C-alpha positions as protocol buffer text, in pm:
chain_id: "A"
residue {
  index: 1
  type: MET
  ca { x: -1538 y: -1276 z: 1825 }
}
residue {
  index: 2
  type: PRO
  ca { x: -1545 y: -1369 z: 1482 }
}
residue {
  index: 3
  type: GLY
  ca { x: -1240 y: -1463 z: 1315 }
}
residue {
  index: 4
  type: ILE
  ca { x: -1055 y: -1214 z: 1171 }
}
residue {
  index: 5
  type: VAL
  ca { x: -692 y: -1229 z: 986 }
}
residue {
  index: 6
  type: VAL
  ca { x: -513 y: -942 z: 865 }
}
residue {
  index: 7
  type: PHE
  ca { x: -210 y: -963 z: 675 }
}
residue {
  index: 8
  type: LEU
  ca { x: 1 y: -661 z: 741 }
}
residue {
  index: 9
  type: GLY
  ca { x: 340 y: -550 z: 751 }
}
residue {
  index: 10
  type: PRO
  ca { x: 516 y: -206 z: 690 }
}
residue {
  index: 11
  type: SER
  ca { x: 255 y: -10 z: 569 }
}
residue {
  index: 12
  type: LEU
  ca { x: 129 y: 12 z: 935 }
}
residue {
  index: 13
  type: SER
  ca { x: 273 y: -69 z: 1266 }
}
residue {
  index: 14
  type: GLN
  ca { x: 69 y: -403 z: 1457 }
}
residue {
  index: 15
  type: ASP
  ca { x: 61 y: -148 z: 1799 }
}
residue {
  index: 16
  type: LYS
  ca { x: -141 y: 155 z: 1572 }
}
residue {
  index: 17
  type: ALA
  ca { x: -357 y: -132 z: 1398 }
}
residue {
  index: 18
  type: LEU
  ca { x: -471 y: -291 z: 1765 }
}
residue {
  index: 19
  type: GLN
  ca { x: -567 y: 92 z: 1836 }
}
residue {
  index: 20
  type: ILE
  ca { x: -798 y: 33 z: 1551 }
}
residue {
  index: 21
  type: LEU
  ca { x: -920 y: -351 z: 1531 }
}
residue {
  index: 22
  type: GLU
  ca { x: -849 y: -668 z: 1755 }
}
residue {
  index: 23
  type: ALA
  ca { x: -764 y: -952 z: 1494 }
}
residue {
  index: 24
  type: ASP
  ca { x: -518 y: -1196 z: 1414 }
}
residue {
  index: 25
  type: TYR
  ca { x: -221 y: -1040 z: 1247 }
}
residue {
  index: 26
  type: ARG
  ca { x: 15 y: -1191 z: 1062 }
}
residue {
  index: 27
  type: PRO
  ca { x: 339 y: -1116 z: 867 }
}
residue {
  index: 28
  type: PRO
  ca { x: 276 y: -979 z: 507 }
}
residue {
  index: 29
  type: ALA
  ca { x: 106 y: -1246 z: 296 }
}
residue {
  index: 30
  type: LYS
  ca { x: 286 y: -1501 z: 36 }
}
residue {
  index: 31
  type: ARG
  ca { x: 164 y: -1743 z: -161 }
}
residue {
  index: 32
  type: GLY
  ca { x: -71 y: -2029 z: 15 }
}
residue {
  index: 33
  type: ASP
  ca { x: -144 y: -1791 z: 350 }
}
residue {
  index: 34
  type: ILE
  ca { x: -513 y: -1673 z: 231 }
}
residue {
  index: 35
  type: TYR
  ca { x: -568 y: -2019 z: 160 }
}
residue {
  index: 36
  type: ARG
  ca { x: -471 y: -2144 z: 495 }
}
residue {
  index: 37
  type: ALA
  ca { x: -614 y: -1831 z: 654 }
}
residue {
  index: 38
  type: ALA
  ca { x: -955 y: -1941 z: 468 }
}
residue {
  index: 39
  type: ARG
  ca { x: -901 y: -2320 z: 527 }
}
residue {
  index: 40
  type: ASP
  ca { x: -840 y: -2239 z: 946 }
}
residue {
  index: 41
  type: GLY
  ca { x: -1249 y: -2047 z: 929 }
}
residue {
  index: 42
  type: ALA
  ca { x: -1140 y: -1690 z: 908 }
}
residue {
  index: 43
  type: GLU
  ca { x: -1445 y: -1535 z: 854 }
}
residue {
  index: 44
  type: ILE
  ca { x: -1315 y: -1173 z: 723 }
}
residue {
  index: 45
  type: ILE
  ca { x: -930 y: -1189 z: 568 }
}
residue {
  index: 46
  type: LEU
  ca { x: -761 y: -801 z: 505 }
}
residue {
  index: 47
  type: LEU
  ca { x: -484 y: -826 z: 284 }
}
residue {
  index: 48
  type: ILE
  ca { x: -286 y: -549 z: 322 }
}
residue {
  index: 49
  type: ASP
  ca { x: 57 y: -608 z: 270 }
}
residue {
  index: 50
  type: GLY
  ca { x: 237 y: -926 z: 87 }
}
residue {
  index: 51
  type: VAL
  ca { x: 590 y: -1039 z: -60 }
}
residue {
  index: 52
  type: PHE
  ca { x: 637 y: -962 z: -439 }
}
residue {
  index: 53
  type: PHE
  ca { x: 991 y: -1075 z: -506 }
}
residue {
  index: 54
  type: GLN
  ca { x: 1147 y: -1248 z: -233 }
}
residue {
  index: 55
  type: GLU
  ca { x: 890 y: -1534 z: -259 }
}
residue {
  index: 56
  type: CYS
  ca { x: 576 y: -1625 z: -420 }
}
residue {
  index: 57
  type: SER
  ca { x: 319 y: -1380 z: -386 }
}
residue {
  index: 58
  type: VAL
  ca { x: -3 y: -1447 z: -310 }
}
residue {
  index: 59
  type: ALA
  ca { x: -230 y: -1646 z: -614 }
}
residue {
  index: 60
  type: HIS
  ca { x: -530 y: -1512 z: -741 }
}
residue {
  index: 61
  type: LYS
  ca { x: -669 y: -1842 z: -706 }
}
residue {
  index: 62
  type: GLU
  ca { x: -662 y: -1854 z: -323 }
}
residue {
  index: 63
  type: VAL
  ca { x: -859 y: -1548 z: -293 }
}
residue {
  index: 64
  type: ILE
  ca { x: -1116 y: -1700 z: -549 }
}
residue {
  index: 65
  type: TYR
  ca { x: -1108 y: -2002 z: -311 }
}
residue {
  index: 66
  type: ALA
  ca { x: -1156 y: -1790 z: 40 }
}
residue {
  index: 67
  type: LEU
  ca { x: -1502 y: -1627 z: -163 }
}
residue {
  index: 68
  type: GLU
  ca { x: -1630 y: -1954 z: -211 }
}
residue {
  index: 69
  type: ALA
  ca { x: -1534 y: -2069 z: 119 }
}
residue {
  index: 70
  type: GLY
  ca { x: -1788 y: -1829 z: 233 }
}
residue {
  index: 71
  type: ALA
  ca { x: -1495 y: -1562 z: 389 }
}
residue {
  index: 72
  type: LYS
  ca { x: -1539 y: -1196 z: 318 }
}
residue {
  index: 73
  type: VAL
  ca { x: -1171 y: -1075 z: 165 }
}
residue {
  index: 74
  type: LEU
  ca { x: -1053 y: -720 z: 200 }
}
residue {
  index: 75
  type: GLY
  ca { x: -758 y: -582 z: -7 }
}
residue {
  index: 76
  type: ALA
  ca { x: -657 y: -200 z: 58 }
}
residue {
  index: 77
  type: SER
  ca { x: -267 y: -49 z: 92 }
}
residue {
  index: 78
  type: SER
  ca { x: -33 y: -237 z: -89 }
}
residue {
  index: 79
  type: MET
  ca { x: -71 y: -626 z: -232 }
}
residue {
  index: 80
  type: GLY
  ca { x: -410 y: -586 z: -113 }
}
residue {
  index: 81
  type: ALA
  ca { x: -515 y: -283 z: -347 }
}
residue {
  index: 82
  type: LEU
  ca { x: -337 y: -472 z: -648 }
}
residue {
  index: 83
  type: ARG
  ca { x: -509 y: -814 z: -598 }
}
residue {
  index: 84
  type: ALA
  ca { x: -845 y: -618 z: -506 }
}
residue {
  index: 85
  type: SER
  ca { x: -835 y: -428 z: -819 }
}
residue {
  index: 86
  type: GLU
  ca { x: -810 y: -756 z: -1011 }
}
residue {
  index: 87
  type: LEU
  ca { x: -1097 y: -985 z: -798 }
}
residue {
  index: 88
  type: ASP
  ca { x: -1319 y: -789 z: -696 }
}
residue {
  index: 89
  type: VAL
  ca { x: -1533 y: -865 z: -970 }
}
residue {
  index: 90
  type: TYR
  ca { x: -1520 y: -1189 z: -775 }
}
residue {
  index: 91
  type: GLY
  ca { x: -1631 y: -1064 z: -428 }
}
residue {
  index: 92
  type: MET
  ca { x: -1321 y: -926 z: -328 }
}
residue {
  index: 93
  type: GLU
  ca { x: -1351 y: -559 z: -162 }
}
residue {
  index: 94
  type: GLY
  ca { x: -1111 y: -295 z: -226 }
}
residue {
  index: 95
  type: VAL
  ca { x: -1070 y: -25 z: -16 }
}
residue {
  index: 96
  type: GLY
  ca { x: -905 y: 339 z: -37 }
}
residue {
  index: 97
  type: ARG
  ca { x: -734 y: 602 z: -270 }
}
residue {
  index: 98
  type: ILE
  ca { x: -463 y: 321 z: -411 }
}
residue {
  index: 99
  type: TYR
  ca { x: -707 y: 95 z: -484 }
}
residue {
  index: 100
  type: GLN
  ca { x: -903 y: 292 z: -625 }
}
residue {
  index: 101
  type: ALA
  ca { x: -596 y: 437 z: -835 }
}
residue {
  index: 102
  type: TYR
  ca { x: -530 y: 62 z: -977 }
}
residue {
  index: 103
  type: LYS
  ca { x: -923 y: 1 z: -1087 }
}
residue {
  index: 104
  type: SER
  ca { x: -896 y: 287 z: -1278 }
}
residue {
  index: 105
  type: GLY
  ca { x: -608 y: 213 z: -1485 }
}
residue {
  index: 106
  type: HIS
  ca { x: -406 y: 540 z: -1323 }
}
residue {
  index: 107
  type: LEU
  ca { x: -214 y: 282 z: -1195 }
}
residue {
  index: 108
  type: VAL
  ca { x: -88 y: -36 z: -1320 }
}
residue {
  index: 109
  type: SER
  ca { x: 259 y: -162 z: -1209 }
}
residue {
  index: 110
  type: ASP
  ca { x: 312 y: -368 z: -896 }
}
residue {
  index: 111
  type: ASP
  ca { x: 634 y: -116 z: -887 }
}
residue {
  index: 112
  type: GLU
  ca { x: 431 y: 121 z: -741 }
}
residue {
  index: 113
  type: VAL
  ca { x: 323 y: -19 z: -395 }
}
residue {
  index: 114
  type: ALA
  ca { x: 709 y: -200 z: -375 }
}
residue {
  index: 115
  type: LEU
  ca { x: 917 y: -154 z: -107 }
}
residue {
  index: 116
  type: VAL
  ca { x: 1191 y: -290 z: 138 }
}
residue {
  index: 117
  type: PHE
  ca { x: 1126 y: -373 z: 466 }
}
residue {
  index: 118
  type: ASP
  ca { x: 1357 y: -488 z: 795 }
}
residue {
  index: 119
  type: PRO
  ca { x: 1262 y: -882 z: 809 }
}
residue {
  index: 120
  type: PHE
  ca { x: 1183 y: -814 z: 1221 }
}
residue {
  index: 121
  type: SER
  ca { x: 1070 y: -483 z: 1288 }
}
residue {
  index: 122
  type: TYR
  ca { x: 903 y: -439 z: 948 }
}
residue {
  index: 123
  type: GLU
  ca { x: 999 y: -77 z: 936 }
}
residue {
  index: 124
  type: PRO
  ca { x: 1009 y: -2 z: 533 }
}
residue {
  index: 125
  type: THR
  ca { x: 1352 y: 119 z: 462 }
}
residue {
  index: 126
  type: SER
  ca { x: 1260 y: 256 z: 115 }
}
residue {
  index: 127
  type: GLU
  ca { x: 998 y: 461 z: 28 }
}
residue {
  index: 128
  type: PRO
  ca { x: 699 y: 337 z: -240 }
}
residue {
  index: 129
  type: LEU
  ca { x: 675 y: 495 z: -583 }
}
residue {
  index: 130
  type: VAL
  ca { x: 272 y: 539 z: -496 }
}
residue {
  index: 131
  type: ASN
  ca { x: 348 y: 785 z: -191 }
}
residue {
  index: 132
  type: ILE
  ca { x: 621 y: 983 z: -388 }
}
residue {
  index: 133
  type: ARG
  ca { x: 372 y: 984 z: -688 }
}
residue {
  index: 134
  type: PHE
  ca { x: 77 y: 1101 z: -461 }
}
residue {
  index: 135
  type: ASN
  ca { x: 258 y: 1337 z: -306 }
}
residue {
  index: 136
  type: LEU
  ca { x: 450 y: 1503 z: -604 }
}
residue {
  index: 137
  type: ASP
  ca { x: 76 y: 1596 z: -740 }
}
residue {
  index: 138
  type: LEU
  ca { x: -75 y: 1683 z: -411 }
}
residue {
  index: 139
  type: ALA
  ca { x: 305 y: 1987 z: -407 }
}
residue {
  index: 140
  type: TRP
  ca { x: 178 y: 2090 z: -747 }
}
residue {
  index: 141
  type: GLN
  ca { x: -180 y: 2104 z: -649 }
}
residue {
  index: 142
  type: LYS
  ca { x: -75 y: 2342 z: -402 }
}
residue {
  index: 143
  type: ALA
  ca { x: 185 y: 2518 z: -627 }
}
residue {
  index: 144
  type: VAL
  ca { x: 471 y: 2396 z: -413 }
}
residue {
  index: 145
  type: ILE
  ca { x: 648 y: 2287 z: -774 }
}
residue {
  index: 146
  type: SER
  ca { x: 566 y: 2333 z: -1156 }
}
residue {
  index: 147
  type: ALA
  ca { x: 390 y: 2040 z: -1342 }
}
residue {
  index: 148
  type: ALA
  ca { x: 721 y: 2038 z: -1535 }
}
residue {
  index: 149
  type: SER
  ca { x: 933 y: 1978 z: -1214 }
}
residue {
  index: 150
  type: ARG
  ca { x: 678 y: 1709 z: -1081 }
}
residue {
  index: 151
  type: ASP
  ca { x: 702 y: 1531 z: -1410 }
}
residue {
  index: 152
  type: ARG
  ca { x: 1085 y: 1547 z: -1365 }
}
residue {
  index: 153
  type: LEU
  ca { x: 1133 y: 1449 z: -1046 }
}
residue {
  index: 154
  type: PHE
  ca { x: 861 y: 1173 z: -1053 }
}
residue {
  index: 155
  type: ARG
  ca { x: 1081 y: 1059 z: -1387 }
}
residue {
  index: 156
  type: CYS
  ca { x: 1337 y: 1022 z: -1130 }
}
residue {
  index: 157
  type: ALA
  ca { x: 1173 y: 825 z: -898 }
}
residue {
  index: 158
  type: GLN
  ca { x: 1072 y: 611 z: -1135 }
}
residue {
  index: 159
  type: SER
  ca { x: 1390 y: 555 z: -1256 }
}
residue {
  index: 160
  type: GLN
  ca { x: 1554 y: 391 z: -963 }
}
residue {
  index: 161
  type: TYR
  ca { x: 1522 y: 31 z: -849 }
}
residue {
  index: 162
  type: PHE
  ca { x: 1278 y: -21 z: -593 }
}
residue {
  index: 163
  type: PRO
  ca { x: 1492 y: -126 z: -311 }
}
residue {
  index: 164
  type: ASP
  ca { x: 1685 y: 194 z: -323 }
}
residue {
  index: 165
  type: ARG
  ca { x: 1408 y: 459 z: -367 }
}
residue {
  index: 166
  type: SER
  ca { x: 1397 y: 782 z: -114 }
}
residue {
  index: 167
  type: TYR
  ca { x: 1309 y: 1117 z: -146 }
}
residue {
  index: 168
  type: GLU
  ca { x: 1632 y: 1213 z: -66 }
}
residue {
  index: 169
  type: ARG
  ca { x: 1821 y: 1071 z: -421 }
}
residue {
  index: 170
  type: MET
  ca { x: 1508 y: 1152 z: -609 }
}
residue {
  index: 171
  type: LEU
  ca { x: 1599 y: 1523 z: -517 }
}
residue {
  index: 172
  type: SER
  ca { x: 1951 y: 1471 z: -561 }
}
residue {
  index: 173
  type: ASP
  ca { x: 1886 y: 1302 z: -900 }
}
residue {
  index: 174
  type: ALA
  ca { x: 1683 y: 1560 z: -1024 }
}
residue {
  index: 175
  type: ALA
  ca { x: 1962 y: 1812 z: -949 }
}
residue {
  index: 176
  type: ASN
  ca { x: 2072 y: 1883 z: -1287 }
}
residue {
  index: 177
  type: TRP
  ca { x: 1678 y: 1970 z: -1414 }
}
residue {
  index: 178
  type: VAL
  ca { x: 1473 y: 2095 z: -1139 }
}
residue {
  index: 179
  type: ALA
  ca { x: 1567 y: 2421 z: -1012 }
}
residue {
  index: 180
  type: GLU
  ca { x: 1694 y: 2432 z: -599 }
}
residue {
  index: 181
  type: GLU
  ca { x: 1416 y: 2653 z: -490 }
}
residue {
  index: 182
  type: GLU
  ca { x: 1152 y: 2401 z: -578 }
}
residue {
  index: 183
  type: LEU
  ca { x: 1366 y: 2122 z: -439 }
}
residue {
  index: 184
  type: GLN
  ca { x: 1390 y: 2328 z: -159 }
}
residue {
  index: 185
  type: ARG
  ca { x: 1027 y: 2388 z: -136 }
}
residue {
  index: 186
  type: PHE
  ca { x: 936 y: 2025 z: -191 }
}
residue {
  index: 187
  type: ARG
  ca { x: 1177 y: 1920 z: 112 }
}
residue {
  index: 188
  type: GLU
  ca { x: 930 y: 2142 z: 321 }
}
residue {
  index: 189
  type: PHE
  ca { x: 657 y: 2034 z: 202 }
}
residue {
  index: 190
  type: LEU
  ca { x: 741 y: 1731 z: 273 }
}
residue {
  index: 191
  type: ALA
  ca { x: 863 y: 1784 z: 633 }
}
residue {
  index: 192
  type: THR
  ca { x: 503 y: 1968 z: 714 }
}
residue {
  index: 193
  type: GLU
  ca { x: 221 y: 1793 z: 496 }
}
residue {
  index: 194
  type: GLY
  ca { x: 394 y: 1536 z: 358 }
}
residue {
  index: 195
  type: ARG
  ca { x: 130 y: 1177 z: 358 }
}
residue {
  index: 196
  type: ASP
  ca { x: 223 y: 848 z: 419 }
}
residue {
  index: 197
  type: PHE
  ca { x: -91 y: 731 z: 164 }
}
residue {
  index: 198
  type: LYS
  ca { x: -26 y: 346 z: 200 }
}
residue {
  index: 199
  type: MET
  ca { x: -49 y: 414 z: 582 }
}
residue {
  index: 200
  type: GLU
  ca { x: -388 y: 571 z: 549 }
}
residue {
  index: 201
  type: ASP
  ca { x: -524 y: 334 z: 303 }
}
residue {
  index: 202
  type: ALA
  ca { x: -426 y: 89 z: 569 }
}
residue {
  index: 203
  type: VAL
  ca { x: -635 y: 226 z: 824 }
}
residue {
  index: 204
  type: GLN
  ca { x: -921 y: 338 z: 641 }
}
residue {
  index: 205
  type: ALA
  ca { x: -939 y: -76 z: 562 }
}
residue {
  index: 206
  type: LEU
  ca { x: -894 y: -149 z: 922 }
}
residue {
  index: 207
  type: GLU
  ca { x: -1189 y: 80 z: 1016 }
}
residue {
  index: 208
  type: ARG
  ca { x: -1388 y: -88 z: 773 }
}
residue {
  index: 209
  type: VAL
  ca { x: -1348 y: -418 z: 884 }
}
residue {
  index: 210
  type: LYS
  ca { x: -1437 y: -302 z: 1231 }
}
residue {
  index: 211
  type: GLU
  ca { x: -1774 y: -179 z: 1074 }
}
residue {
  index: 212
  type: MET
  ca { x: -1838 y: -516 z: 930 }
}
residue {
  index: 213
  type: ARG
  ca { x: -1777 y: -670 z: 1253 }
}
residue {
  index: 214
  type: ARG
  ca { x: -2075 y: -516 z: 1440 }
}
residue {
  index: 215
  type: HIS
  ca { x: -2294 y: -672 z: 1169 }
}
residue {
  index: 216
  type: LEU
  ca { x: -2174 y: -1054 z: 1203 }
}
């Protein structure tokens, strides 16, 4: 099997990832990890999750080094989407809705995909702003909440420090600004139709690598 390295953490469990693609799964990437994967001969490198604030994050130069070394480098979902939007002009391939949102300028901040997670299980312990943003948009499109309520709820979520960000805290903070019936409708929407967009993009990226592997 060709050398496929995937940097994965809270966006998708490794058990679920392995059901899609057999690969060398590694923890969220920090500075130097992509360089080392390319140096050691990886043919495909998929960056999904990476560190943001705990340690130095993935450098642009190491992605360019990997590309120049002949590796195919893809990014999606989290740090991968962010780096792909910055480096696709050099050959990095971006996958998914979050990548497209960064590429178009709809998303601009690292904070959109930042979260905190358990260092052993990689289970997320906060909610990324991008998931909140897209679920609020979806709820508005389905007439669950008004445009004004969507914007107020989003501002409440955006004002929270990312380790503390959650749907319940957002709803609590918005209690004086949004009608209770709309807050309740949004809670019910989340329970029945809420989506994890980072996870969806991670799955799409793994499927893309699986397709690429057939042609190696």
